[in-house]
C-alpha positions in Angstrom: 0.0 0.0 0.0 1.4 3.3 -1.1 1.6 6.0 1.6 1.6 9.8 0.8 4.7 11.6 1.6 4.2 14.5 4.0 4.7 17.9 2.4 7.8 19.5 3.6 7.8 23.2 4.5 9.2 25.5 1.8 12.5 27.1 2.4 14.0 30.1 0.8 16.3 29.3 -2.1 20.0 29.2 -1.1 22.2 32.0 -2.6 24.8 31.0 -5.0 28.4 31.2 -4.0 28.9 34.5 -6.0 25.8 36.1 -4.4 25.0 37.6 -1.1 22.2 39.7 0.4 21.6 42.9 2.3 18.6 43.4 4.5 17.8 47.0 4.8 15.5 48.2 7.6 14.6 51.9 8.1 13.5 53.3 11.4 12.1 56.6 12.6 13.2 59.0 15.5 11.2 57.0 17.9 13.2 53.8 17.1 10.2 52.2 15.4 10.0 50.9 11.8 9.4 53.9 9.5 5.8 53.7 8.2 5.5 52.3 4.8 4.6 54.7 2.1 7.5 57.1 2.6 9.3 57.5 -0.7 12.8 56.3 0.0 15.7 56.7 -2.4 18.0 53.8 -1.8 21.6 53.8 -3.3 23.9 50.8 -2.8 27.5 50.7 -4.1 30.2 48.0 -3.8 33.7 48.5 -2.6 34.9 49.7 -6.0 32.3 52.4 -5.9 30.2 50.6 -8.6 26.6 51.6 -8.0 24.2 48.6 -8.1 21.0 50.1 -6.7 19.5 53.6 -7.2 15.9 53.6 -7.1 12.8 54.5 -4.9 11.0 52.2 -2.6 8.0 52.8 -0.3 8.8 49.9 2.2 10.8 50.3 5.3 12.2 46.7 5.0 13.8 45.6 1.7 16.2 42.8 0.9 18.6 43.1 -2.0 20.7 40.4 -3.6 24.2 41.6 -4.4 27.4 40.0 -6.0 29.8 38.4 -3.6 33.5 38.6 -4.9 35.4 37.6 -1.7 37.5 40.7 -1.8 37.3 44.4 -1.2 34.3 44.8 -3.4 32.2 43.1 -0.6 32.5 46.2 1.5 29.2 47.9 0.4 27.8 51.4 1.1 24.2 51.8 1.8 22.6 55.2 1.6 19.0 56.2 2.2 17.5 59.7 1.4 14.0 61.0 1.6 12.4 64.5 1.1 12.2 66.3 4.4 14.5 63.9 6.2 18.2 63.9 7.1 20.2 61.5 5.0 21.4 58.2 6.6 23.9 55.6 5.5 26.4 53.0 6.6 29.9 51.9 5.4 31.3 49.2 5.3 28.5 46.7 5.1 30.5 43.4 4.8 28.5 40.9 2.9 28.7 37.0 2.8 26.9 34.2 1.2 26.3 32.6 4.6 23.6 35.0 5.9 22.2 38.5 5.0 23.9 41.6 6.2 21.6 43.6 8.3 21.7 47.4 7.8 19.4 49.3 10.3 19.3 53.1 9.5 17.3 55.8 11.2 15.7 58.7 9.2 14.5 61.7 11.3 12.8 64.8 10.0 15.0 67.8 9.3 12.7 69.8 11.6 12.3 67.0 14.3 11.1 68.0 17.6 12.3 66.5 20.9 9.9 64.5 22.9 11.2 64.1 26.5 9.8 62.4 29.5 8.9 64.3 32.6 11.2 63.9 35.7 8.6 61.4 37.2 8.5 59.5 33.9 12.3 59.4 33.8 12.4 58.1 37.3 9.9 55.4 36.4 11.2 54.3 33.0 14.9 55.2 33.3 15.8 55.0 36.9 19.6 54.7 36.3 19.5 58.0 34.4 17.5 59.8 37.2 19.9 58.3 39.8 22.9 59.7 37.9 21.3 63.2 37.4 20.6 63.1 41.2 24.3 62.1 42.1 24.4 64.9 44.6 21.5 63.4 46.5 19.2 66.4 46.3 16.3 65.2 44.2 14.3 68.4 44.3 17.3 70.2 42.9 17.9 67.7 40.3 14.2 67.8 39.3 14.3 71.5 39.0 17.3 71.5 36.8 15.9 68.7 34.6 12.6 70.4 34.1 14.2 73.8 33.3 16.2 72.2 30.6 13.2 70.2 29.2 11.2 73.4 28.9 13.9 76.0 27.9 17.1 74.2 26.7 16.2 71.2 24.8 19.5 70.6 23.0 21.4 70.7 26.3 19.1 68.1 27.8 19.4 66.0 24.7 23.1 66.1 24.9 23.1 65.3 28.6 20.8 62.3 28.2 22.8 61.0 25.1 25.9 61.1 27.3 24.1 59.5 30.2 22.9 56.6 28.1 26.2 56.2 26.3 28.3 56.2 29.6 25.8 53.8 31.2 26.8 51.3 28.5 30.6 51.5 29.2 31.8 48.9 31.5 35.1 49.9 33.1 37.1 47.4 35.1 34.9 48.5 38.0 31.4 50.0 37.4 30.6 52.5 34.7 31.7 56.2 34.4 28.3 57.3 35.7 29.1 55.6 39.1 32.1 57.9 39.7 30.2 61.2 39.3 29.5 63.2 42.5 28.4 66.4 41.1 27.1 67.9 37.7 27.9 71.5 37.0 24.3 72.4 35.9 24.5 76.2 35.6 28.1 76.6 34.6 28.7 74.0 32.0 25.7 72.4 30.3 25.7 72.8 26.5 24.5 70.9 23.6 27.6 69.1 23.0 29.1 68.4 26.5 28.9 69.1 30.2 31.4 69.2 33.1 31.1 67.5 36.5 33.2 66.4 39.4 34.0 62.6 39.7 35.9 60.4 42.1 39.5 60.7 40.9 39.6 56.9 40.7 37.9 57.3 37.3 41.2 58.2 35.8 42.9 54.9 36.6 39.8 53.0 35.6 39.9 54.6 32.1 43.5 54.0 31.8 43.1 50.3 32.7 40.3 50.2 30.0 42.8 51.8 27.5 45.3 49.1 28.2 42.6 46.5 27.6 41.9 48.1 24.1 38.6 49.9 25.0 39.9 53.5 24.8 42.5 55.5 22.8 44.2 58.6 24.3 44.0 61.8 22.6 47.4 63.5 22.0 47.7 67.1 23.3 44.2 67.2 24.7 44.7 70.9 25.7 44.3 71.9 22.1 40.6 71.1 22.1 39.9 71.1 25.8 41.6 74.0 27.5 43.4 73.0 30.6 42.9 69.3 30.2 45.5 67.0 31.5 44.4 63.8 29.7 41.6 62.6 27.3 40.5 59.2 26.3 38.0 58.2 23.6 36.0 55.1 23.4 36.9 53.2 20.2 33.9 50.7 20.1 32.0 52.2 17.3 32.8 53.8 13.9 30.9 56.9 15.0 29.6 58.6 18.0 32.0 57.4 20.7 32.2 58.9 24.2 35.3 60.9 24.9 36.2 61.5 28.6 38.5 64.5 29.2 40.1 64.9 32.6 41.0 68.3 34.1 43.0 66.8 37.0 44.4 70.1 38.4 40.8 71.2 39.2 40.2 69.2 42.5 37.3 69.3 45.0 36.4 67.2 48.0 32.9 65.9 47.9 31.6 63.8 50.8 35.1 63.1 51.8 36.2 61.8 48.4 38.9 63.5 46.2 37.2 64.5 43.0 38.6 65.9 39.7 36.8 67.9 37.0 35.6 65.7 34.2 34.4 66.7 30.7 32.3 64.0 28.7 31.4 64.6 25.1 30.6 62.6 22.0 32.2 63.2 18.7 30.7 62.3 15.4 33.8 60.6 14.2 36.3 58.2 15.8 39.3 59.3 13.7 41.0 62.4 15.1 41.8 63.7 11.6 38.1 63.3 10.5 37.0 64.8 13.8 39.2 67.9 13.3 38.5 68.4 9.6 34.7 67.5 9.5 33.6 68.6 12.9 35.8 70.8 15.0 37.0 73.2 12.2 33.5 73.6 10.6 32.0 74.2 14.1 34.7 76.8 14.7 34.1 78.6 11.5 30.3 78.6 11.8 30.3 79.2 15.6 28.2 75.9 15.8 28.2 73.0 18.1 27.8 69.3 17.6 24.2 68.5 17.0 22.7 66.2 19.7 20.1 64.9 17.2 22.9 63.8 14.8 24.7 62.2 17.8 21.4 60.3 18.6 21.1 59.0 15.1 24.7 58.0 14.6 25.0 56.4 18.0 21.8 54.4 17.4 23.0 53.2 14.0 26.4 52.3 15.2 25.0 50.3 18.1 22.6 48.4 15.8 25.4 47.5 13.6 27.6 46.3 16.5 24.9 44.1 17.9 24.9 45.8 21.3 21.7 46.8 23.3 19.8 49.5 21.6 20.9 53.0 22.3 17.9 54.6 24.1 18.6 58.0 25.7 15.1 58.3 27.1 13.7 60.7 24.5 12.5 60.5 20.9 12.6 62.6 17.9 9.3 63.3 16.2 8.2 65.2 13.0 
């Protein structure tokens, strides 16, 4: 008696050895998939700068089959543009026949608005951040500073939250940079690209140990960009939007019986010092501009997605 063979589940056809695929996913400023229907211009080029894709799509998730050469050509560039949005892209996207290369990009409106939680919402949903902002142990003062920034100085608050989220994800030999802060200079230093505060002097040896372990790189002659700085170290985990911790070790204060030094955290767009100088510091100096916290938010989120680390979530969103 003949028996029927059970139908097997269909599987996607395997790629040929000379093919690879790129899965592009586009998100909005709230870290959610961009709604389908937005007219997206997608351009994809290989490592020899040969453009393979240059057309419009109206979906936020698209898979592309591309050639695999097993050489430098496999380092692809993916760019997405849309009217009314900031451009987004990533390089290098390294492809392989073994699995799709995932590329997650964020598009935010050029006139995007900040959407911050209230202090009580921050305490509820981002307790670690609220504890850091209250590092002096005076919650009423921390709440007043936070709400003043939320209402009147949004870029400065966005920068502070960007740095708070980014530093909370840096694991020094002991604890994170947030754990060493004893005071934030709210009135004197908060800007849209950095802040100053006082931290336990032990943070310097912790960062130097992290440097020896390959997590940071020292900046030569830090006083050029940072006044009276005595040393400065930049995180090197990502291609863009790494935290830089600059130490002003000659400015000392004792807080709660602990010797503290002045610390200046900031985030640069670019990891490479030359690119940072040519593409960020010099243009900002000429235009009297400052690093844009919205751009930092986008770059850090994209870099984190590509690195496969927990999502960068500074507690706020960018909305149209």
